[in-house]
N, C-alpha and C positions, 0 to 999 in steps of 0.2 A: 377685200372686195368692198364695194360701195353698196349701200342699202337702197333698194327700189321697192315701191309699193306693189308693183307687179313685175314679174320676171319672165322673159321668153328664152327658152332653151331650144336651140336648133339641133335637131337630130339628123345625122347623115350616116346611117348604118345599113347593113345588108338587109335587115328585116323591117326597118322603119325609117322613113325619111319625112321630115316635116318639123314645123315649129309648134311647141306647146307653151302656152302662156298660163301662168298660175299666179295667184295672189301670194304675197309673202307676209301679210299682216294677220292679226288675230280676227276671228269672226265672232262678233258679239252683237246680239240684238239685231241681226240682219244686216250688219254693216262691217266692212273691213276697217279695222282701227289699229293705231299704234299702241303698244303696251304702255302702261303708266310709267314704268321706269326705263322705257326706251331700249330694253334688252334685245340683243340679236345673237344669232349663232350662225356660223358658216357650215354649210352642209358639204359632205365629201362624197365623191364617187368611190365606192370601195374597190372598184376594178382598176382604178388608176391612182388613187390617193390624191386626186386633184379636186379643188373646190368646185361646187356646182352653183351655189347661190347663197345669199345671206338672207335669213328670214327672221321675223320677230319671235321672241320668246316671252311668255307671260310669267308673272309672279303671283303671289297670293292676292294682291290687289285686283289683278285682272280676273282671276278665278271668281272672286267675290262679285265683281261687276257682271260677269257672265251668269253667275248663280242668281243674282237679282233680276237680270233680264229673263232668265228661264222661269223664275217664280212668278213674275208679272205675266208672262205669256200663259203659264198654266192657269192662272186665275182669270185672265181676261179673254183669251181666245184659243184655248186648247183644252186639254183634259176632258171633263164631262160636258163642256160647252160645244164640243165638235163631235158629231155622230161618227160612229165607226166607219160608215160608208165613205165619209169625206176623208178620213185619215187614210183609208184604203186607196182612194183615188190618188192622193199625193204620193204614197209609197210606190204605186204602179208607175206614176209619172217619173219618179226618181230612178226606178229600175230601167225605164226606157232610155233615160238620159245617160245612165251608166253604159248601157249597151251601145248607144250612139257614139260614145266617146271612148270605147274600149281600147283602141289603138293608142290614144294619147295617154290614158291611165296606165296601160301596160308599159309604155315607154318610161313613164315616170317611176314606176315600181322597179323596173330593171336598172334604171340609172341610180336611184336612191338606195335601194335595198341590196342590189347585186344579184337578185334572182334572174333567171333567164327570161327574155321577152316572151318566148314561146310559152313557158310555164305560167307567167302572169296572164297572158291573153287566153290560153286554152283551158286553164284551171281556175285561177283566182277570180278573174272577172266574171265568168259564167256563174260561179258560186255566189259572188256578190249580188248580182242582179236577181238570181234565183231566190236568195234569202229575202230580199226586199219583196218579191212577189209572193213568196210563201206567207210572210207575215201580213202583207196587204190582204191576203185571203182571210186571215184571222181577225182583222181589225173590227169587223161587225159581228163577231161571234164570241166575244168575251162575255161569258154568261155565268150566272150562278144557278142555284137550285131552289125550287119551291118545295118546302117541307111541311106537310100537315102533321103537326106535333100532337094536338088534341082536338076534339070537336070544337073547343072554344077558342082556339088560337091557331093562327097561321104564321109560319116562319119561312123566310127565304133568305138567300145569301146574294150579295152583290160583290162583284170583283171590280174594285175601283182603282184607278191609277194612283200610284204612290205619290207622285209629285215631280220633284226635280231629281233626275238621275245623273250621277257623275259616272263617266266612262273613262277608264284608263286602259290603253292598249299598247302592246309591245311593237317591236320593230320588224319581226320576221314575216308577218302577214298584215301589214298596216291597214289596208282598206277592208279586206274581208273580215278581219277580226272586229274592226269598228262596226261594220254593218251587222254582224251577228248579235251585237248588243243594241245598237241604235234601232234596228228594224222592229224587234219585239217591244222595246220600250215605247217607241212612237205608236205602234199599233194599239198598245194598251192605253194610250192617252197621256203619257209622261212627256216632260220636256227634258232637254239634254244639255249637259256641260261636259264636253269631251276633251281629253288631253291625249293627243297622239304622242308617240315617242319623239324626243328631240332629235333622234338620228334620222327618222324616216317620216316626216310630216307632209311630204309633197302631195301624195294622193289624197290625204285628208283635206288639205288646203284646196286642191282642185275640186273635191267634192262639194266644198262650200259654194262654189259658183253654180253647181248643179242643184243644190238645195234651194238656192235663191231662184233659179230658173224654174224649178218645179212648182214654186208658189207656196212653200211653207211659210206660215206667218212669222213675223219678226220675233226673235227670242226663243222659238221652239227648239232650234238646234244652235248651239254655240260651240265653237271649236277654238281651243287655246293651246297652241304648242308651247311646251315648256319643259323644264327639267323635273325629274321625279322628286327630288328632295325639296323643291320649292312649290311648283305648280301642282305636282301630284300629291304632295303632302297636304296642300291647301284643300284639294278636293276631299280628301279623307277627313279633314278637320272642320270643314265648313258647317256652320249651323243652319244654313239654308238648304243645302243638298240633303235629300231624304234617303238616298240609296246609292251605293257605289257598285258598279260592275267592273271587275278587274281581270285582266289576263296578263300574266307575267310570272316572275320567279316566286318561289315559296317564301324566300326572305322578304321580298317586298310585300307579299300577301299578308305576312304577319304584321307589318307596319300599317297596312290598311286596316286590318282588324283592330289594332290598338288605337289608331286615330278615330275609328268609328265608335269605339267604346268610350273613349275619353271626351268625345264631342256630344252628339245628340243621339247616340245609340242607333245610328242609321243602319238600315238593312244592307247586307253585303252578299255578293256572289263572286266567287273566286275560281278561276281556271288557272292552275299553277303548274309547277314543273312535273316532269315524268322521267322514268327510266324503264321504258316499256320492253317487256320480253317478247321475243319471237321464238316459238317452240315448234320444232320441226321433227316429226316422228318418222320412223323407218318407212312407213307405208305412204308417205306424202309423194305427190308428183314433184320430183326433185327439181326438174327444170323450172316449173312454175314457182316453186318455193324460192329458188335462187333469185328469180326475177323480182318477186315481191319483196324479198328480204333486202335486195339491193335498193329498191325504191324506198323501203321502209326506213333505212338509215341514211342514205345519201341524197334523198329528195330535199330540195331547198337548202343544199349545202349542209344538211344535218341540223339546220336551225329550225327545228319544230319540236313542240313539247311532247308529241306522241311518237317521236322517233324510236324505231325498234333497235335500240343500241345494244341490247343484250340478246345474243342469238344462241339459243340452246339447240343442239343437233343430236339426235339419238345415235348411239354408237355404230349401228349397222350401216348408216349412210354418211357418217361424219367425214371420212376421207374424201369421198366422191363430192359431197356438198362443198367442202372446203376448197377443193380444187376448182370447181365450177364458179363458186362465189368469188374467189380470188381472181380468176381469169376475167370475169365480168367486171369486177371493180377496176381492174387494170385497164380495161377498155373504155372506161367512162371519160368523156371529153370534158376537161376542165379549162375554163378560159372566159373569153369575152361574152357577157350575157346577151349581147346583140348578134352573136354569131349563130347561124342556123343550126349547127350541129352541137352546140354546147349543152351539156347536161348539168354541170355544176359550176356555179359562179363563185365569187369571193365571199369570205366571211364579212360581216357587216362593218367591222371597225378594227382598228389596230388593237384595241383593248380585247375584243373578242378573239382576234387572231392569236394574241399572246396567251389568252386563257386556254384555248384549245391546244396550242403547242405545249403549254404547261402540263396538261393532262397526258399528252403523248409522252412527254419526258417522265412523268410519274409512272406510267404503265411500264416503261422500260426499267426504271429504277426498282420497281416492286417485283420484277421478275417475269412479266408477261413477254411472250415472243412476238416481236414486231414482224409480221409476215409480209405486209405491204405498206408502202407509203411512209408517212411519218415526217415528211419534209414539206417545206414551202414549195409551192408550184410557181415557177417563173421568178422574175425579179421585180415585177411591178404589181401593186395591188395586194389584197389580203387573201391570196389563194392558198389552200392547203390540199395536198394530195389526199385522195381517198385512202383511209388508213384502216388496216385490219390487224387486230391482235388475237393471238391464240394462247393456250396454256394460261388462262386467266383463273384466278381464285376468287371466291365470293367476297372477300374483304378488301380487294383492291379498289382504289379510288375510281378507276375507269369502269368498274362494275357497279359501284354503289352510287356515284354522283352523276348528276346531269351535266354532260359535256357541252351540248348544243353545238356540235360540229360533226364533220364527216369521219367519225371514229367508231368502228364496230368491234365489239368483244365477242368472240365465238368460243363457245364452251360445249364440251361433250357431256351427254348424260346417258344413263342406262334405262331407268325405270320411270314410269309416269309419276309415281308418288314423289320420287326424288326431284324431278324437274319442277313440280308444283311448289315444293318447299323452296327450291332455289329461286323460282320466279317471284315468290312472295317475300323473299328476303330483301326488302327494300322499304324505305319510308314512303315511297311514292305508290300511287295506284291509279294512274291515268288510263292506260290502255294496254292491250296485249294482242298477240295474233297467234293462232294455232293452225298448224298444217298437218292434215291427216285425211285419209279417205274413209276412216271409221267414224260415222256420224255419232255413235254413242260415245266414243272417246272425245270427240270434238265438244259435245255438249257437257260432258263430265269435266273436262279440263277448263273450258270457258267458265263453267259455274264455280270452279274452285280457285280461279285466279282472282286476287283482290284488286280489281280494276274496274273503272267505270265504263269502259268500252272493250269489247272482245270481238275481234275479227276472226273468221274462220276461212282459211285458204286464200286470204288476201289481206291487205293492210292499207292504212292511210286513205280510206275511201269513205268520206262522210256522206251521210244521207240526211236531207233536210228534215225528214220526219222523225229521225231518231236523235235522242239527246246526246250531248258530249259533255263530259265532266268527270271529275276524279273522285277516288276514295282516298282515305288517309291524308297525307300531306300534299296531295295533288289538287285539293280545293274543296269547294262547297257550292252547290247550285249547278244548274245545267245551262248550256247554250244549245240552240237548235231544238226543233220539235215543239210539240205542244207544251212539254215540260218547262221550256224556257219562259213561257208566259207567267209562270208562278213567281219568277224573279221580280216582276214589274207590276204586280197588283197587290192591293190589300183586300182581304176578304172581310166584308161587313155582314153581320147577322142582323136581320130585321125581324122583330116580333110584333104581330098585330093581334090585338085583343078583339075577338068577335063575340065574346059572351061571358067573360069572367067578371064577376061582380064582387065588390068588397063592401 
């Protein structure tokens, strides 16, 4: 493919028809620019394996240029120089622009990521604009405390912006994950250097046009697409960037921590992998539990960190649940993300396709029973059949490791204490879900599962006011809610002498 500074893709599908134009360059200091080393990458439609467009990718030099622009903006026309009300107004404007362009952005997400157009438009885009508005509401409420320590001294705290925030986001929810970090960081007065995944940068590049249209000052938001081992590593190692907010694998999270420690000891927040348990007790509403569990593992092709991939079912309803779950999984429509009835699209790439298929092979080799699926779906694209394993044991790879694909492991349990122990037998601690009509049991089990989020009688349903983040090797720090603001401010203690003499 040839490189063009802007690219127009013509959609002619059952759910969306129209042309979407997006920039293909880096966005630094309010301008679209070519990378220093002229690097490019060809993007692929995972549903067809065909090329979409050629875009620019940045290296270390481009990250440093973006960081310098962000630092200058922070010092000159952002940070404490702009009142919270003004920052709020810009975030509200950006939210309005996201809503106004929802169809175009959803089309890009479906094309680039492989998620269904319906899911992108009905779920991802409303979350994206809502997060912007939520933190727009916080922008003029970043407050400290006034503390009367003694009659002769006054003390108070200030929550000040950190400075330049590096943001690195994955390919499964490209825009909404970016906004979950960008919105609170901007609300607190920080400037941004963001690196979207090299696989799925289109919605982030489109966002750059909206950021400029909304009126954000030059250099406040900079977006540099690039590879993780070059541009991403440069974000972690930069001496200009003061903090990194990262969502991705635990392996890469370790590299971010190491780079932060070896550079300027920058602050970090990490939202990492998961192996979330869904625990279904005998007294649960079995039909609802089946529907939620199906959504919990097969939503977004299973490519979500909170996927309920370990499903524990109490013995009394195990057979009934397994039959209904299998029948429901068998009825899921897998195919074209732009088809109205499609539930599950393709995996993001050939590499991810092969990774998931490798786990399916491992499950069979280690003795699990393949009850459903386990094969490629169709002959074109990276589609995998919804897959269900039973007769799984705790040490199997499909039970212990994050697969990031449409693969469920269903296991039987007898007692509450037993299932809590099994659920906690993991290095991860991101989320869990509990299904029961007994509120005492629900509270007891939710309290005893080592996870940052516990859903009761549903799953995968974020709330803007509640934080998201993991325990153990699932990360540190929180996204969403008031708690996320702590990621993006430094607390300064101010002491005022009103009567102490020496």
